[in-house]
N, C-alpha and C positions, 0 to 999 in steps of 0.2 A: 504494500500500500504506500502511495507516495506521501510525502510530508505534508503537503497542502491539505490532502484529505484527512489526515490524522488531526491536524489543527482545526479543521472545520468540524470534525467529530467531537473534539473537545468543547468547542463552543456550543454545539447542539446539546451535548451532555450537561453542560452548565445551565443551559436554558431549561432543560427537562428537570434538572435538580431544583431549579427555582419553582417550576410548576408543581413539583411534588411538595415543596414547602408551602406553597399557596393552597394546594388541596388539603394539606394537613392543618392549616390554620384559618386563613381568611375565607376560604370557599364555603365554610359552614356558617358564616355570618351573613346577615342580610346586606350589610354595607359592602362586604367583600364580594358578594355575588352581583352587586351593581357595577363593580369595577373589575369584572372578570377579564383576564387577558384574552385578546382576540382569538388566539389559537384554541384556548379552552372553550371559548364561546362557540367556535365552529364545531368542535368535537361534541359539545353539549347539544348543539342543534341536530347533528347527525344522530346522536343518541336518542333525542326526542322522537325522531321518525322511527327508529328501531323500537322504542318504547310503545308508541302508538300502534305500530304493526303487531306487536305482541298481543295487544288487546284483541285485535282481529283474529289472529291465529289461535290463541288460547280461548277465545270466546266460545268455541264449540264444546268446551268441556265443563260448562256450568258457570254460574255467576261468581263464585269465589275464585275460580281459576282465571276467569276473565279479568278480575281486578288485580290478581297476582301477575297476570300475563305480561303486562307492560314491563314491570321491573324484572320479571323472570327472563324475558327476551333480551333485556340489557345485559344480563349475565350469561345467557346461553350463547349468543353470537360471539362475543369475545372469547368465551371459554372454548368454543369449537375452533376458533382461530389459533388459540394457544395450543390446543391438542394437535392440530394439523402441523403447525410449525415445529412442535416438539418432536413429532415423529420424523419430520424431514431433517431436523438438525440445523435448520436455517437460523441465521442471526435475527431474522424478522421476529422470532419468538420474543425478543426483548420488547418490541413495540406492542405486540399483541398482549403480552403480559401487563404492560403499562396501561393499555387501553382497558383491559379487564379491571385493573385497580381503579382507574378513573371512574368507570361505570359503577363499581361498588361504592365509591365515595359519593357519587351522584345519587344513587339509590338510598344511601344512608341519610342524606339530607332530606329526601322525600319522606322517609320513614319517620325521622325525628319531628317532622312538621305535622304528623297525623293529629295530635291533640289540638293543635293551634290553627291549622289550615290557613297559614299566612302566605305560602308560596303562590305566585301567580300560576294559574292552570291554563290549559290551552284555550279554554273559553269560560265565560262566567257561569255557564250552566253545567260545567263539568263537575263530576264527583271526585273528590280526593280519594285516590285508590286506597292508601294506607289508613285513612280515617275510616273508610268503609270496612276494610279488612279487620282492623282491631275492634271496631264497633260491633261487627258481625260476630266476632269470636268472643266478645265481652272482655277484652284484655287491653284496653287503651293504655293502661299503665306500663305495658311492655314495650311501647314505642321507643322509649329512651334506651333500655338495655339492648333491644334488637338492633337499633340504629348504631349503637356503639360497637357491637360485634361486627356488623357489616362494614363500618368505617375502618376498624382495625384491620380487617381482612383486605380492604381496598388499599390502605396505605402500605400494608405489607406487600401486596402485589406490585404496587408502584415502586417501592424500594427494591424489590427483587429485580424488576426490570432495570432500574438505575444501576444496581450493583453488577448485574450481568453485563450491561453496556460498559461499565467501568473496567470490568475484567478484560473484555475483548479489546477495549481501547488501550489498556495498558500493554497488552500483547502487541497491538499494532504500533504503538509508540516505540516500544523496544525494537521492533523489527525495522521501523522507518528511521529512527534516530540513533539508537545505540549500536546495533549490529552493523550498520553501514559505515559508521566511523571506525569500527574495529577491522574492517576489511581492507 
């Protein structure tokens, strides 16, 4: 790998590390979600379409699964991507793992909002999925703990992607800068 590409990869990794910090801190606050970085906004918008598609796809399995379907699809699609790239051994696994983590963090925000219903929904007449789910199950008090578990899994997946990227980048750095000087 040439040196310019390695340096570019370092910049990208630093940006992704910043996004991870943002997801772990400001993303969960209302003020932070109003000032979301453009790249994360684009990913969130794509995730919204996947979420809404999940309602359609899982709607055939009953009302509870319909409401779970949006968030479930946000987890299933990136999980399938992780599985495919894990089997192929491609470095793209890093970014699909990160995408899975970002989706988990996104879903955790939605879950934690269930008792309050403050997040803007796709329309004013839309029903808050997680408010309905916890209300139906009679366990609204579980929104916080469930949200925390999903959030920790999400940040863990994001960090896993960042650490893997750092590992490969370190190997590329040694190959491009250290070994060439020794030759």
